[in-house]
LOZA-594279 format. One record per residue (C-alpha): residue in one letter; x, y, z. Coordinates in steps of 0.25 Angstrom, whole numbers, plus 5000, padded with zeros to 4 digits. Example, Ala and Ser with C-alpha at 12.3 -4.5 7.8 and 13.67 -1.06 7.14 Angstrom:
a504949825031;s505549965029;
This chain:
x503448625254;x503748625239;x505148605239;x505448655224;x504748785229;x505548795241;x506848765234;x506548865223;x506248985233;x507548945241;x508348945228;x507749085225;x508049145240;x509549095238;x509649155225;x509149275231;x510049285242;x511249245234;x511049305220;x510349425222;x510549465236;x512049435235;x512049385249;x513449385256;x513349245260;x512049155257;x511449025259;x510448925258;x509748805252;x509248665257;x510748625262;x510848775270;x510748765284;x510948865295;x510948805309;x510148695306;x509048775297;x508948755282;x509048895276;x508548915262;x509349045260;x510049145267;x510949265263;x512049355271;x512149495268;x513049575276;x512549575290;x511149505287;x510749375284;x509449345277;x508949195280;x507849145270;x506949025272;x505948975259;x504648925261;x503848885250;x502848775248;x501248735249;x501348745265;x502348835273;x502348845287;x502848985289;x502548995304;x503548865305;x504548925296;x504649065303;x504748985318;x505848895312;x506549005306;x506449095318;x507048975326;x508248965319;x508549105317;x509549105329;x510348985323;x510249045308;x510849175314;x512049115320;x512449015310;x512249135298;x513249215307;x514249095310;x514249055295;x514249205288;x514749295299;x514349365313;x514249495305;x512749455301;x511849525310;x510549535304;x509549405300;x508249405293;x507549265291;x506749265279;x505549155274;x505249165259;x503849095258;x503349045244;x501949075246;x501249195252;x500149125259;x501049055268;x501449185273;x499949235276;x499749115285;x500949165293;x500349265304;x501449255314;x502249365317;x503749345312;x505149365319;x505849495314;x506849435307;x505949325300;x505349375287;x504349305277;x504549325262;x503349315254;x503449265239;x503149395234;x504149465242;x505149355239;x504949385224;x505149545226;x506549525234;x506949425222;x506449525211;x507249645219;x508649555220;x508549525206;x508449685203;x509449735214;x510149615219;x510849625231;x510149775234;x508849695236;x509449645248;x509249775256;x507649785252;x507749645258;x508449675271;x507549805272;x506249715269;x506749625279;x506749745289;x508149765292;x508149905298;x509649935295;x510049885281;x511349955282;x511749885295;x511149745288;x511949755276;x513249825284;x513249945276;x514050065280;x513350185284;x513550295272;x512950405266;x512650435251;x512550595247;x511950635235;x511650785230;x510050805230;x509050915228;x507950935239;x506650995236;x505751025250;x504251015248;x503051005257;x502050885255;x500950825263;x501150945273;x502650905276;x504050945270;x504750845261;x506050845253;x506350785239;x507650765234;x508250735220;x509550675218;x510350575211;x510750445217;x511550335210;x510850215207;x511650125218;x511250205228;x509750205225;x509950055224;x510750035237;x509950115245;x508450105239;x507250025242;x505950005235;x504749975244;x504249865235;x502749815238;x503349675241;x504349725251;x503349695262;x503749835268;x502449935272;x502050035262;x503049965251;x502450025238;x503449985226;x503249885215;x504149765213;x505349775204;x505049755188;x506149665182;x506049695169;x505949845171;x507149835179;x507949765167;x507449875157;x507949985166;x509349905169;x509549905154;x509150055152;x510250095163;x511250005156;x511050065143;x511450205151;x510150265153;x509650345166;x508450385173;x508050515172;x506850515183;x507150505196;x506950385206;x506150425219;x506650385233;x506250405247;x507450455256;x507550385271;x507650495282;x509150465283;x509450545270;x509750685273;x509850795264;x510950905266;x510651035258;x511751115251;x511051225244;x509651255240;x509051335229;x507551385228;x506551325216;x506051425208;x504851475206;x504551375218;x504851425232;x505551275235;x507051255238;x507951145232;x509051095242;x510351045235;x511050945245;x511550805247;x510650685252;x511350605261;x510850455259;x511250345269;x511550225263;x510550145269;x510050025261;x508550035256;x508350165261;x508050255250;x506450205247;x506350205231;x504850265228;x505150265212;x506150215203;x506550085209;x506650015195;x507650125190;x508450105202;x508449965201;x508849965188;x510250005189;x510449885200;x511149795190;x511849915181;x513149975182;x512550105184;x512250105197;x512950245200;x512050305189;x511250425197;x509750415198;x508950535200;x508050525213;x506950595220;x507050575234;x505950595245;x506050595261;x505250555273;x504250485264;x503550345270;x503350235261;x501750255259;x502350415253;x503450345245;x502350235239;x501550355235;x502650435228;x502750275221;x501350285217;x501250425213;x502550415204;x502050285197;x500550335197;x500750475191;x501950465183;x501550445169;x502550355161;x503050405147;x502250365135;x503150255129;x502650305115;x503150435118;x504550375121;x504650295108;x504150435101;x505350515108;x506350405103;x506150455089;x506650585093;x507650555104;x508250425098;x508250425084;x509450355084;x509150235094;x508350125090;x507050175099;x507150315090;x507050225077;x506050135082;x505150255086;x505350315072;x504850185065;x503550185074;x503350335070;x503450305057;x502450195057;x501450305063;x501850425055;x502150375041;x500950385033;x501450275025;x501450185037;x500350095039;x500250135054;x500250275051;x499550345063;x499350205070;x500450225079;x500450315090;x501650395091;x501650525101;x502350625093;x501650595080;x500250525082;x499150625077;x498050555086;x498050535101;x498650405107;x497450345110;x496950335095;x498150235092;x498250095094;x499750085092;x500750155100;x502150185095;x502950135109;x502250005106;x502749995092;x504050035095;x504249935107;x503649825098;x504749845088;x505849845099;x505349725106;x505049635092;x506549675089;x505849735074;x507049815071;x508049705073;x507149615066;x507049705054;x508549695051;x508549545056;x509449585068;x509449485079;x508349505090;x509349525099;x509949645093;x509649765101;x509149885095;x510149975101;x511349895094;x510649915079;x511250025071;x510350135069;x510350115054;x509949975055;x508850015065;x508350105055;x508350015044;x507549925054;x506650015057;x506350065043;x506149925040;x505049885050;x504350015047;x504149965033;x503749825035;x502849855047;x502149945039;x502049845027;x501549755037;x500449835043;x500049865028;x499849715026;x499249685039;x498149795036;x497949755022;x497649605027;x496749655038;x495849715028;x495949595019;x495649495029;x494549585035;x495149605049;x495449755048;x495049745063;x496349675066;x496949785058;x496349905067;x496349825080;x497649735079;x498649775070;x498449925073;x498749905088;x499949905097;x499949765099;x499549735084;x500749815080;x501749735090;x501249595084;x501449655069;x502849695073;x503149555078;x502649485065;x503349595058;x504649565065;x504549415059;x504349475045;x505749535047;x506449385051;x505549315040;x506349295026;x505149305016;x504649425024;x503749515016;x504049655014;x503049725007;x501549745011;x501049655001;x502049535004;x501549565020;x500049545015;x500249425008;x501149375019;x500249395030;x498749365023;x498649225027;x499149235041;x498449345044;x497149295038;x497449165047;x497649245060;x496449325059;x495649195056;x496249145069;x495949265076;x494549285073;x493849355084;x495049355093;x495649505090;x495149555104;x495849445111;x497049465101;x497149615105;x496949585120;x498049475121;x499049575112;x499149665125;x500349595129;x501749565123;x501449415124;x500049425117;x500649515105;x501849405104;x500649295104;x499849365092;x501049395084;x501449245085;x500049205080;x500249305068;x501649245066;x501049105066;x499949125056;x500949185046;x501949065050;x500848965045;x500649035030;x502149065031;x502848955036;x504249025039;x503849145045;x504149185060;x504649035061;x505649085072;x504549155080;x503549065080;x504548955084;x505049035096;x503549065100;x503448905101;x501948905095;x501248785104;x499948705101;x498648695109;x499248565113;x500248615124;x499948615138;x499448745141;x498448735130;x498248595133;x498048635148;x496948735144;x496148645135;x496248545147;x495548645157;x494448695146;x494048545144;x493948525158;x493148645162;x492148605150;x492048475157;x491948525171;x490848635168;x490048535159;x490048425171;x489748515182;x488548605175;x488048485171;x487848435185;x486848565186;x486048545173;x485948475160;x485948595152;x487148655159;x487648725146;x486348805145;x486148835160;x487548845166;x488548915157;x488549065156;x487649105144;x488849195137;x489849075139;x488748985133;x488549075122;x489949105117;x490248945119;x489048905111;x489549005099;x490848945098;x490248805098;x489148835087;x490448905079;x491148765080;x489848705073;x489448655087;x490548555090;x490648495104;x489848575115;x489748735119;x490648705131;x491648665124;x491748805118;x491948875131;x493148975133;x494148975145;x493449095151;x492049035150;x492348925160;x492449025174;x491149075169;x490448945168;x491048915182;x490549055187;x489249035182;x489148905190;x489848905200;x489048905212;x488148785205;x489348705200;x490748745202;x490948815215;x490848665224;x492048625215;x493048755219;x492548755233;x493248625236;x494548705232;x494148835240;x494048915227;x493049005222;x492549075209;x493449195209;x494749085210;x494149015199;x493949135190;x495349175194;x495949045189;x495249045175;x495749195173;x497049155175;x496849035166;x496049115154;x497249225154;x498449095152;x497549045141;x497249175133;x498749195135;x499049085125;x497649045119;x497449185111;x498549155102;x498449005098;x499548965106;x500549045099;x501249065112;x501848955121;x501048945136;x502248965145;x502448845156;x501948945166;x500748975159;x500448815157;x500648775171;x499848915176;x498648865167;x498748715172;x498748775187;x497548855184;x496848745178;x497048645190;x496448755199;x495148765192;x495048615188;x495548565202;x494148555207;x493648455198;x494948365199;x495648415186;x497048435184;x497948485171;x498948375176;x497948285169;x498148355156;x499448255152;x498748135155;x497448165148;x498148215137;x498948085137;
């Protein structure tokens, strides 16, 4: 067993029990012994005790762990009651396993009070506890198959009474009732339950929580906002409706009953079908008594609940973000959202703008949406993300738009409009002069292109000698843009593909800033310093170079065994032709094999698999599909950084991931990346 991995898992479990689940009493760790049995972590919650055993490492004997824990249960129960009180009546013993395959090997029937948690389930529990703290305990107890959670948590019997409307309808040859009511967020948090796919319960259907979405909703609630759409829940059969009066719906013959819903206070009894993030968003706020609109259905199986969940999320069409930003122009003219909306409308609607009729604005655009390559929402969101209004007035990037005076926001917006318009005119002129009109049409007049231009404009706002006229922009950018186009010859398609992500757009912007900095030495200095421009000698690139060098050597050695004329006979024609073209462009320096691309190696190995390479990988019990997957992962990692000339620092995680992949591919030939430093020395 890896002691480090075990200790890390043990620390995570102790943190979960003590901090997030907020146990009444807890203990664990290497010095914690109960009845002579070492306990990794345990927690006492009212009448319930949970005992955790952590298992990780290369080999886990799960059968032995279950047997030992089963034999020690009686002693552990007695000692915990002696230490923490005779009131503790319920126990569960949980074995947390570091690798799923260890569980798959264990087919023995488990005792009812011993449960095994998979790594995926443990992660879902941690995420849930981080989101809703002690309320996650009720989910855990339910999923540990406690029959009476109210008794386990020593909760008194009580009922919540809520005014409600009831409509009866026929569905699938049966009658059902739908209830509309308002419930405090606290009630839904305390009584709600989400059947997460990771819960190990039959018919679970909900997705895992999204942490960033929760934080955004929490901020939205703290700002005093509320939700206008309804949460959908399934009411258990112990929820009763007491009718007080009725009214007919006209012209429909249906009746609406006004009454009171009596909901017993039973934890995890209201199954939340839709709206889990909205409910959880209230957990860490001071707005727990805020009423939420709820639609309740009753007597539904989990299958039927799941069907509703799918129907809601499949058929519910989200509001177009372009329409939202366009609405801000009318609804919030004195808010930063309305001011940014007006800025983008001016760019698209003003005939003096270089982007006239180039940006899709729902209310005013003359053509169909599909005819535009730039959308209003993308530009508005880029202005916000890049802190462009703050930069225009040289405010700190930490200044919130909400805190800026309206007058200053309007001044900043007008300045951004003027400078962006002049910058775009200069870019159009330069693309024409340099014979790169394709870059103007396909790159600069696109969502991703304008996002990158806005990043460059931001640096002009912080540059003391920044140009302010169209001519000055043209003079400033002529040489940097010419150098950039020269470097990127034939790579526009790659650029367009890679700028589909935020990281890719940042990388391209940095590449442009580097060229401007090369000509104007004090331009964008802080930004480039922050980006930590790296060289090809860093470990990530050295590792990739090491791999390619060894792959070429292995291919040459193995194929030479098959034929002296291996290049002509054993290399796929398309691969051979591309490599020879590059070789000839370099005046035939070296050999054609040195001009293979990373994506060429798996094609060569597959082409000669049976005759040359299968025998090596069969020793490791690996097949061609496994090898191709390793190459795909490695190519994805390589492209992430190589497309942009090393202007983004590879993370330590990606560096080590690349080394692991390379070691897997080269292992049959006795080569490891551990030899890189030695060979370099």
